[in-house]
C-alpha positions as CSV (number, residue, x, y, z in Angstrom):
1,X,26.2,-10.5,32.5
2,X,29.1,-8.2,32.4
3,X,30.8,-9.6,29.2
4,X,27.6,-9.2,27.2
5,X,27.0,-5.7,28.4
6,X,30.6,-4.7,27.6
7,X,30.2,-6.1,24.0
8,X,27.1,-4.0,23.5
9,X,28.6,-0.8,25.1
10,X,31.7,-1.2,22.8
11,X,29.5,-1.7,19.7
12,X,27.4,1.4,20.5
13,X,30.5,3.5,21.0
14,X,31.1,3.1,17.3
15,X,27.9,5.0,16.7
16,X,28.9,7.8,19.0
17,X,26.9,6.8,22.0
18,X,29.1,7.3,25.2
19,X,29.5,4.3,27.5
20,X,27.5,5.9,30.3
21,X,24.6,6.6,28.0
22,X,24.8,3.1,26.6
23,X,24.6,1.6,30.2
24,X,21.6,3.8,31.0
25,X,19.8,2.5,27.8
26,X,20.7,-1.1,28.8
27,X,19.5,-0.6,32.3
28,X,16.2,0.9,31.2
29,X,15.6,-1.8,28.6
30,X,16.4,-4.6,31.2
31,X,14.1,-3.1,33.8
32,X,11.2,-2.8,31.3
33,X,11.7,-6.2,29.8
34,X,11.9,-8.4,32.9
35,X,14.5,-10.6,31.1
36,X,17.2,-12.5,33.0
37,X,21.0,-12.4,32.9
38,X,21.7,-15.4,30.8
39,X,23.4,-14.9,27.3
40,X,20.1,-16.0,25.7
41,X,18.3,-13.2,27.6
42,X,20.9,-10.7,26.4
43,X,20.3,-11.7,22.8
44,X,16.5,-11.2,23.2
45,X,17.2,-7.9,25.0
46,X,19.5,-6.6,22.2
47,X,17.2,-7.8,19.4
48,X,14.0,-6.3,20.9
49,X,13.7,-3.9,23.9
50,X,17.2,-2.4,23.7
51,X,17.0,-1.9,20.0
52,X,13.7,0.0,20.5
53,X,15.4,2.2,23.2
54,X,18.3,3.0,20.8
55,X,15.9,3.8,18.0
56,X,14.1,6.3,20.3
57,X,17.3,8.4,20.2
58,X,18.6,7.3,16.8
59,X,15.5,6.7,14.6
60,X,17.6,5.5,11.6
61,X,19.5,2.9,13.7
62,X,18.8,-0.6,12.2
63,X,20.9,-2.8,14.4
64,X,23.5,-3.7,11.8
65,X,27.3,-3.3,11.7
66,X,29.1,-3.5,15.0
67,X,25.8,-3.9,16.9
68,X,24.9,-7.0,14.9
69,X,28.5,-8.4,15.3
70,X,28.1,-8.0,19.1
71,X,24.8,-9.9,19.1
72,X,26.5,-12.7,17.1
73,X,29.2,-12.9,19.7
74,X,26.6,-13.1,22.5
75,X,24.8,-15.8,20.6
76,X,28.0,-17.8,20.5
77,X,28.3,-17.4,24.3
78,X,24.7,-18.6,24.6
79,X,25.5,-21.7,22.5
80,X,28.5,-22.5,24.7
81,X,26.4,-22.3,27.8
82,X,23.4,-24.2,26.4
83,X,22.8,-27.5,28.2
84,X,23.4,-30.8,26.4
85,X,20.4,-31.8,24.3
86,X,19.4,-34.7,26.6
87,X,19.1,-32.2,29.5
88,X,17.3,-29.5,27.5
89,X,13.7,-28.9,28.4
90,X,11.5,-28.8,25.3
91,X,10.2,-25.3,24.4
92,X,6.5,-25.0,25.0
93,X,4.6,-24.8,21.8
94,X,1.0,-23.8,21.3
95,X,-0.2,-24.9,17.9
96,X,-3.1,-23.0,16.4
97,X,-5.1,-23.7,13.3
98,X,-5.8,-20.2,11.9
99,X,-7.9,-21.6,9.1
100,X,-10.5,-22.4,11.7
101,X,-12.6,-19.3,12.5
102,X,-13.4,-20.7,16.0
103,X,-9.7,-21.1,16.8
104,X,-9.0,-17.6,15.6
105,X,-11.7,-16.3,17.8
106,X,-10.3,-18.2,20.8
107,X,-6.8,-16.9,20.3
108,X,-8.0,-13.3,20.0
109,X,-10.0,-13.7,23.2
110,X,-7.1,-15.2,25.1
111,X,-4.6,-12.6,24.1
112,X,-7.0,-9.7,24.7
113,X,-7.2,-10.9,28.4
114,X,-3.5,-10.6,28.9
115,X,-2.7,-8.1,31.7
116,X,-2.1,-4.7,30.2
117,X,-3.4,-5.5,26.8
118,X,-5.1,-2.6,24.9
119,X,-6.0,-4.6,21.9
120,X,-5.2,-7.6,19.6
121,X,-5.5,-8.3,16.0
122,X,-5.1,-11.1,13.5
123,X,-4.0,-9.6,10.2
124,X,-3.9,-11.2,6.8
125,X,-2.8,-9.0,3.8
126,X,-4.0,-5.8,5.6
127,X,-7.4,-7.2,6.6
128,X,-8.0,-8.0,10.2
129,X,-10.1,-9.6,12.9
130,X,-9.7,-7.5,16.0
131,X,-10.5,-7.2,19.7
132,X,-9.4,-3.5,19.9
133,X,-11.9,-1.0,21.4
134,X,-11.7,2.4,19.7
135,X,-9.1,1.4,17.1
136,X,-9.2,3.1,13.8
137,X,-10.0,1.2,10.6
138,X,-6.6,2.0,9.2
139,X,-4.7,0.4,12.2
140,X,-4.5,-3.1,10.6
141,X,-2.8,-1.6,7.5
142,X,-0.3,0.2,9.6
143,X,0.5,-2.9,11.7
144,X,0.9,-5.0,8.5
145,X,3.1,-2.4,7.0
146,X,5.3,-2.4,10.1
147,X,5.5,-6.2,9.8
148,X,6.6,-6.0,6.1
149,X,9.2,-3.4,6.9
150,X,10.8,-5.5,9.7
151,X,10.6,-8.7,7.7
152,X,12.4,-7.1,4.7
153,X,15.3,-6.2,7.0
154,X,15.6,-9.6,8.6
155,X,13.5,-12.6,9.4
156,X,12.0,-12.5,12.9
157,X,10.0,-14.5,15.3
158,X,8.6,-11.8,17.5
159,X,9.1,-8.1,16.9
160,X,8.7,-5.4,19.6
161,X,8.1,-1.7,19.0
162,X,7.4,1.3,21.3
163,X,4.8,3.7,20.0
164,X,3.9,6.7,22.2
165,X,2.5,5.2,25.4
166,X,2.1,1.7,24.1
167,X,4.1,-1.4,23.3
168,X,3.4,-3.2,20.0
169,X,4.3,-6.9,19.5
170,X,4.1,-8.6,16.1
171,X,4.3,-12.4,15.5
172,X,4.2,-13.8,11.9
173,X,2.1,-17.0,11.9
174,X,1.5,-18.8,8.6
175,X,-0.5,-16.4,6.4
176,X,-1.4,-14.2,9.4
177,X,0.4,-11.6,11.6
178,X,-0.6,-11.6,15.3
179,X,-0.5,-8.1,16.7
180,X,-0.8,-7.3,20.4
181,X,-0.8,-3.7,21.7
182,X,-0.2,-3.2,25.5
183,X,0.4,-0.4,27.9
184,X,4.0,0.7,28.4
185,X,4.2,-0.9,31.8
186,X,2.9,-4.3,30.8
187,X,5.1,-7.3,31.4
188,X,7.3,-7.4,28.3
189,X,8.9,-10.7,28.9
190,X,5.6,-12.5,29.4
191,X,4.1,-11.2,26.2
192,X,7.3,-12.0,24.2
193,X,7.2,-15.6,25.6
194,X,3.5,-16.0,25.0
195,X,3.8,-15.0,21.3
196,X,7.0,-17.0,20.8
197,X,5.3,-20.1,21.9
198,X,2.6,-19.9,19.2
199,X,3.1,-22.1,16.1
200,X,0.8,-22.4,13.1
201,X,-0.6,-25.9,12.7
202,X,1.2,-27.7,9.9
203,X,4.6,-26.1,10.9
204,X,4.2,-22.8,9.0
205,X,6.0,-20.0,10.6
């Protein structure tokens, strides 16, 4: 969507990123994400995959200022293009009762079978239940600290980070944080959608 791309390119120019470099970052993020070309897809791109690409070259970039304003304008475009409520398909929701040990086990097993998954964890206050071969004992604390850092900046549904040769996804769910670590070439859009569909039983997010 040309208008959304131009808004982002213009915003990034205020941080000293040339238009050509911005378009390369956008192209790389879109290829890796598998997201479409609707305004809603551009919002998800800007808040996740593209933000990570920018932070690879500007580590202190937080996505505020002109960049946040561009996202708000794209969100407004998405609202204008949204179908009427009666035509809107309900978003798939997978309710999980994380107070139930058997259901936690089932969720971990399902996510660990996702294509490209290296490991998964359910973390509560730094303690974790994991399906993560070879992971260090300190990994849950690092993942939980990443969740706390992101949550302090802004509320989020699914966070996406790039770490060396892996992708890290975080999904707050009630008292837990669901963490999924995949290979870099795993289907980003599929994992984002899968985690976004999860909802803690009782309506806790």
